[in-house]
N, C-alpha and C positions, 0 to 999 in steps of 0.2 A: 824194787830195789831194797835191799836190806838196810837197816839202820847203820850197821858197820860200814857198808859201802858209802852211804850218804855222809857219815862222819868223816871218812878218810878223804872225801872229795872237797870238803870245805876249804876255802882259801884262808890261809893264815900268813903272817909276816914271813915265816920260814918255809911255807909250802904254797907257792903260786901255781895256779892252774895252767896247764898246757892243753893244746888241742887234743892230744891223745888221752887226756883225763876226762874229756867230755864224752857223752853219748853221741851217737850219730844224730839223734833227734835234737839235742841241744845245739850241735853245730848248725843244723838246718834252721833252728830258731834264730841263731845269730844272722844267718844268711837272710832270713825273712825280714828281720829288723833293718838290716843294711839296705835291702831292696826297697822297703817302704820309705826309709829316710832319704835315699837317693832320688826317689820319685817325688819327694816333697809331701808325702802323706803322713798323717798322724799315726803313730805306731801303737795303737791300743790293742788289747787282746783279740778282738774279733777280726781286726785287720791282719794281724799276724796269722791267725787261724786261716783266713782266706788265702794268703800266700802259700801257706803250708799245704792246704788242701789242693791247690793247683799243682804244687810240686809232687805230692804223694798220689794225687788223683784218687783220693779217698777222704772220707770224713775224719777229721781230727777232733777228738773229744776234749772237753774242758779238763777232765781228770788227768790228761796227759800234758796238755799245753801249759796250764798255769803253774803246776809244780816245776816244770822246766824253766819257765820265766823267773820264778822265785829263786831257784837254784842259781841261775845265771846272774841275778841281782846280788845274791849272797857271795858269789865268786868275785864280784866286782866288774863283770863284763857288761852289765846292764844297770841303768838307773831307773828305778820305779818311782813314779810320782802320780798323784791324784789329778785327773782331769776334771772330775766332778765327784759327787757322792758315790757313784756306782762304777766309775770307769777309771782305770789306771792307764797311764802312758808308760811305755818301756822304750828307753833310748840307749843306744850303744854308748858306752863310756870310751875314753881314749884307750883303755886296756882292751876292751872288746874289739875296737877297730884294729888295734895293733895285732891282736890274735888272728883276725881274719887276714890281715896283710901278710903276716908270717906264713900262714897256711897257703895263701896264693903263691907266695915266693917259692915255697917248698915244692908245690905241684908244678909250677912253671919250670923250675930247675930240673925236675924229673923228666918233663916232656921234651926239653931242649938239650938234655944231656949234661946239665950243669952239675955242680958239686952240691947236691942236696944232702942235708944232714939228717 
């Protein structure tokens, strides 16, 4: 991803992220975090990686995962905190949960013939 694209994606007070601003991979990272949290599991990087590998049915490398997690934290959809000296935990924020809910509603409306925007 070019620096220009990265710069234009950052969330500011006047430019809040929408689902369509995320990459498909970033959306799937949000899904993985929600899945882990709903299962009561700690959502650290390797756990997120495991969920994504099950979803993609292939190896997910660190060079793809951690920049996506960092971007989602910068957008305000994920809160990053240290579990220990080497491990971070990534938790969906209220904004991240709402983004997923909005996407679910949009897809559900499309499937049942509702008024999807």
